[in-house]
C-alpha positions, -999 to 999 in steps of 0.1 A, spaced: 0 0 0 29 23 8 43 18 -26 10 26 -43 5 57 -22 40 70 -30 35 65 -68 1 81 -70 12 117 -70 37 111 -99 10 95 -120 -14 123 -113 9 149 -130 -3 162 -163 14 146 -193 28 179 -207 48 185 -174 70 155 -182 87 176 -209 115 197 -196 105 226 -219 70 226 -204 84 227 -169 106 257 -178 77 276 -193 56 268 -162 82 282 -139 87 313 -161 49 318 -161 47 316 -123 75 341 -120 58 364 -145 25 363 -126 43 376 -95 68 401 -110 50 416 -140 21 432 -120 46 448 -96 67 461 -125 37 474 -145 24 491 -114 57 507 -105 68 516 -141 37 518 -164 40 522 -202 56 502 -230 89 521 -232 118 514 -209 113 534 -176 134 566 -175 140 560 -138 160 528 -147 184 546 -171 219 558 -165 233 588 -182 269 583 -192 273 614 -213 289 635 -186 316 610 -174 325 601 -210 326 637 -221 349 645 -191 371 616 -201 373 629 -237 382 664 -225 409 651 -202 425 631 -230 424 661 -253 439 685 -226 467 661 -216 476 644 -249 506 666 -255 519 669 -219 510 639 -197 538 613 -192 514 585 -201 511 599 -236 546 612 -240 565 581 -228 541 552 -235 516 559 -262 540 583 -280 567 555 -282 541 531 -295 529 556 -321 565 563 -333 573 526 -335 543 519 -357 551 548 -380 587 537 -384 577 501 -391 551 509 -417 574 534 -434 602 509 -435 580 482 -451 566 508 -476 600 520 -486 612 484 -490 583 477 -513 589 508 -534 626 500 -536 619 465 -549 596 479 -576 567 463 -592 588 436 -607 605 427 -574 573 426 -554 555 405 -581 584 381 -583 585 378 -545 548 371 -543 549 345 -571 579 327 -557 565 325 -522 532 311 -537 552 286 -557 572 274 -527 540 270 -507 514 258 -532 529 251 -566 530 267 -600 493 273 -605 490 296 -575 523 313 -584 509 323 -617 476 335 -601 496 356 -576 517 372 -603 485 380 -623 469 395 -592 498 419 -586 500 428 -622 463 435 -622 468 460 -594 493 479 -616 470 477 -647 442 493 -627 465 522 -619 466 513 -582 502 501 -577 513 528 -552 481 527 -531 483 489 -531 518 491 -517 506 516 -491 479 492 -480 502 462 -481 527 480 -459 500 489 -434 486 454 -435 519 437 -430 526 456 -397 489 454 -386 489 416 -392 523 412 -374 510 431 -344 476 412 -345 493 378 -347 517 387 -319 490 399 -296 466 371 -306 492 344 -301 501 356 -267 465 358 -256 457 324 -271 488 309 -255 476 321 -221 441 309 -227 452 276 -240 473 269 -209 450 283 -183 413 276 -179 408 307 -157 424 330 -182 403 313 -210 371 321 -191 383 356 -185 393 363 -221 362 349 -237 339 379 -231 367 403 -240 373 386 -273 335 385 -279 333 422 -273 363 429 -296 347 410 -325 311 423 -321 318 459 -311 316 479 -344 348 493 -356 334 528 -358 327 527 -321 363 522 -310 378 544 -338 369 575 -317 388 564 -285 418 554 -307 418 587 -325 415 606 -292 447 589 -279 468 586 -311 453 613 -334 445 609 -371 470 589 -390 487 555 -394 492 546 -357 454 549 -350 446 529 -382 471 501 -372 459 498 -336 422 498 -346 430 470 -370 448 451 -343 417 453 -320 395 440 -348 419 413 -362 436 398 -331 406 378 -317 406 350 -344 443 344 -338 437 342 -300 407 318 -304 424 295 -328 457 294 -309 438 284 -277 418 258 -297 449 243 -312 468 241 -279 438 226 -261 432 201 -289 467 186 -288 468 148 -289 469 136 -252 489 105 -261 517 126 -277 518 149 -246 519 119 -223 548 105 -243 567 138 -240 560 139 -203 573 104 -199 607 115 -214 611 141 -186 604 172 -206 598 205 -188 567 225 -193 585 248 -216 599 219 -237 565 203 -238 551 236 -252 578 242 -278 583 206 -290 548 192 -288 519 215 -282 528 243 -307 539 219 -335 507 199 -330 486 232 -333 503 242 -366 471 240 -387 451 260 -362 478 286 -360 480 290 -398 442 292 -399 444 319 -373 469 337 -395 446 333 -425 416 347 -406 436 376 -392 448 386 -427 412 385 -440 399 407 -411 428 431 -414 421 436 -451 384 441 -444 394 470 -422 413 487 -450 385 510 -460 372 517 -425 407 526 -413 409 551 -442 384 572 -423 411 580 -397 440 586 -421 452 551 -431 456 561 -468 462 535 -495 434 517 -513 409 523 -485 414 561 -489 408 558 -527 376 539 -521 364 563 -495 371 594 -516 354 578 -546 323 570 -526 322 605 -512 319 618 -548 296 589 -558 321 576 -583 313 538 -584 339 531 -611 368 547 -592 356 529 -560 356 496 -579 390 502 -593 404 506 -558 383 478 -544 394 451 -568 430 452 -556 418 447 -521 399 416 -532 429 403 -552 452 407 -522 427 390 -499 422 361 -523 459 356 -529 468 357 -492 438 334 -484 450 308 -509 487 310 -499 480 307 -461 454 281 -467 478 260 -487 505 264 -460 480 251 -435 472 221 -457 508 211 -463 502 212 -501 525 222 -529 563 220 -529 566 232 -493 555 199 -480 579 178 -501 615 168 -496 638 171 -466 644 202 -445 676 209 -463 659 208 -498 631 231 -485 657 256 -472 675 255 -505 642 262 -523 635 292 -502 671 304 -508 666 302 -545 633 321 -542 650 349 -523 678 350 -548 654 351 -576 635 380 -560 667 400 -555 678 394 -591 645 405 -606 644 436 -584 680 446 -593 674 440 -630 643 462 -630 662 490 -612 691 488 -637 667 490 -666 649 520 -649 616 501 -646 610 504 -609 577 523 -612 547 509 -629 546 522 -665 517 546 -671 512 533 -706 501 499 -691 472 512 -670 435 507 -679 408 531 -668 377 511 -658 359 539 -640 341 553 -670 325 520 -683 316 510 -648 298 543 -642 280 540 -675 268 505 -665 256 518 -631 238 546 -648 221 522 -671 210 500 -642 196 529 -624 178 542 -654 163 508 -664 159 489 -632 151 515 -605 115 519 -615 90 512 -643 100 476 -651 70 458 -665 53 431 -645 79 427 -617 83 464 -609 116 482 -603 140 478 -574 126 510 -558 92 493 -557 107 462 -541 124 483 -515 92 502 -508 72 470 -505 98 454 -482 98 484 -460 60 487 -458 52 450 -454 82 438 -434 103 464 -418 76 488 -406 54 462 -390 83 445 -374 96 477 -359 62 488 -348 55 455 -332 87 454 -312 83 490 -300 46 484 -291 55 455 -268 59 465 -232 96 464 -221 89 437 -196 74 414 -222 105 418 -244 126 406 -214 102 377 -209 104 366 -246 142 368 -245 142 347 -212 118 321 -226 137 316 -259 171 315 -242 160 291 -215 142 268 -239 173 261 -259 198 265 -230 202 267 -193 190 292 -167 225 308 -169 220 313 -207 186 330 -200 200 352 -173 228 364 -195 205 372 -223 180 391 -200 208 411 -184 222 420 -218 188 431 -230 182 451 -198 216 468 -202 203 483 -235 175 499 -216 198 511 -188 220 528 -214 189 548 -225 188 535 -261 158 511 -259 138 525 -288 166 528 -314 178 493 -303 145 478 -311 146 496 -345 180 481 -351 167 447 -339 139 448 -365 164 454 -393 187 427 -380 159 401 -378 147 409 -413 182 408 -427 190 375 -409 158 359 -422 165 368 -458 202 358 -454 192 324 -439 166 316 -466 190 325 -494 221 311 -477 207 278 -467 191 272 -501 223 281 -519 244 261 -495 223 230 -500 226 234 -538 264 238 -535 267 207 -512 247 186 -537 265 196 -568 303 200 -574 296 221 -604 275 246 -585 302 247 -557 329 255 -582 308 282 -599 300 298 -566 334 298 -550 349 329 -569 316 348 -564 316 341 -527 353 351 -525 345 385 -541 315 391 -519 334 382 -488 365 403 -495 351 433 -513 348 462 -489 313 470 -479 317 506 -490 323 495 -526 289 478 -532 271 503 -510 267 528 -538 252 503 -563 228 491 -536 217 527 -529 215 534 -566 191 505 -571 171 506 -539 173 543 -528 181 556 -493 165 540 -463 163 509 -442 158 485 -472 192 492 -487 208 488 -453 192 453 -451 203 445 -486 239 455 -478 238 433 -447 225 404 -467 252 407 -493 279 408 -466 266 379 -445 255 356 -473 289 341 -482 297 328 -447 262 312 -444 266 295 -478 301 282 -471 293 268 -436 261 252 -448 277 235 -477 307 224 -457 284 209 -430 263 190 -454 294 177 -473 309 164 -440 279 142 -432 289 106 -427 288 89 -461 278 56 -444 246 72 -432 237 84 -467 246 50 -482 223 34 -457 195 57 -466 199 51 -503 199 13 -497 165 17 -480 152 34 -511 152 70 -498 148 97 -525 172 126 -527 148 149 -509 143 123 -482 181 120 -478 183 157 -474 155 163 -449 159 130 -429 197 125 -429 218 154 -440 201 183 -423 197 165 -389 233 153 -389 246 187 -400 227 204 -371 258 219 -355 270 234 -387 236 249 -395 235 265 -360 269 279 -366 257 293 -399 228 310 -381 253 324 -355 276 338 -382 247 352 -401 236 372 -370 272 384 -362 279 395 -397 246 413 -401 253 432 -369 287 441 -383 270 460 -411 246 478 -389 270 508 -389 272 508 -427 234 508 -428 234 540 -407 253 557 -436 225 549 -461 194 558 -441 192 528 -418 191 551 -388 189 537 -352 221 526 -335 242 526 -367 235 563 -373 243 571 -336 277 554 -339 286 572 -371 273 605 -357 294 600 -326 326 595 -347 319 624 -370 311 649 -342 337 636 -317 308 627 -294 324 598 -273 292 592 -253 268 588 -283 292 566 -302 303 543 -274 268 539 -259 254 529 -293 283 505 -299 278 489 -265 241 485 -273 250 467 -305 273 444 -285 244 436 -261 221 429 -291 247 405 -304 250 388 -271 212 384 -269 208 370 -304 237 346 -298 221 332 -266 187 328 -283 201 310 -314 228 288 -300 217 258 -278 238 253 -247 246 217 -236 235 209 -201 265 199 -180 244 184 -152 207 177 -146 209 203 -119 221 229 -143 190 227 -164 
């Protein structure tokens, strides 16, 4: 009888409460029933209560004034930041003068020979063609300026990232401490921290290099830590058994075993540094970025494209060379150490010989007769597109009509709906979504990040930005997942898409911003279109890679059971590629947020406009507060889109 009596209450529970998600929602509903009436009575209204905001404008303005007043006299600036600034200027100038001294022939030969040693003759020819194309476009000197800046910025980024990753890879405590710092460095818009950097270092090369380091160092740190932590335990145990010290174990085992991750970190650092080339031009970086920025200021799409193409070519060449080095392909992976050293010696000798020959022949500078002006035909093409596609297209309507319909039917209702919701209901929705796919810690983090936006006093513009981000992410995921599935199921489609994705991923956002505005007008719709173009390549690549890595045995088993291609996709490939698809969603969110600032330049308004306004007016408070709100939005969206594994039953 005792046993029956004890079991009765468990059997009496409703069936839906046996599900963990239902229990979470029930607990959240009980908490809501208690807390919401109190909050609504104390702070009525839908907007965030003014009493719960903190005004940071005065302390940030005071900090800005102190920096300006003491920048030329305080020892901190004279003997610390001043030395850093001078060292950066000297390093960049030394690299730039070396490139000019080598001449176009020497630099081209050096790039081609390095590519040959790393990946073989095909990439060597492609590298030579890329450098020659920079000269043909009339951009040789700006390309060398950008290359000099990027060399120093990448070296600093790799050094800082490696040291941080080394510490995080060897210490769990430091890894936990660095994770939110690296998240902030990656999500915080570049425009938001350009102003503090300019305040300290002034307009010029040092500010551009250091801003690039802040943006480009996190991938190196993350991948270094990942490589060190993923070292084969059996190898480490064997090294320990030989009596190696901690330093010997690090130098002879862990770092060599993490070679692929380190080279991938270098690859990603180079890509991110090049993506900063145009943004850094805003604070005096010069080079290709400055040409792009000046061309866009005068709405000259052709000149912007002529300067943007060399950036793409540099990015593609460096991506292929560093990727090949990480894969151990080409001639670099063949032969003994002595033969490899001999090959590099021959490459260096060949570079010097070509550079000296060009100097003796008086051919150091790129010949003006071998340049090609593409600005005029490109501008004519843009004018034709604007005249024929903007409006009045039969049946389908013009691009202006599409932008208007998208704004009216999607963006406006989404923004109005978010701003109509009471502030406490937004927090509840965030908590429910984050808790359903994660743990209570995940939900708490998301709620605190959303609440921080209100405390900063930017609740309404943040919801406006959120509406644009949600719309852009939805479009990106629909197009990206469909394209990624097509690329994964067809080698031909994958090969055709690869160069297109390379161009989209490496072309500076400013370059395609003008055609987007020309086609869609000024407003929130072109801001969404620019974000989609920027985020789409990453989603396509990750989706295709995830589907291609599905276990072939599982697909073979499905085919043997008579499954159609559609059934294999929906019942085998997509479920098994779940982690990759979630990563694609995460990267789509992060990359869309990265273009929020650019959207502010073309009428997107909201937080993006506030960040740009803060930089243009020297208003530290407006820019940093809006940037911090974007970081909080990124944190919220990350927590509500990325499931968190439960470590223990108690943690759920």
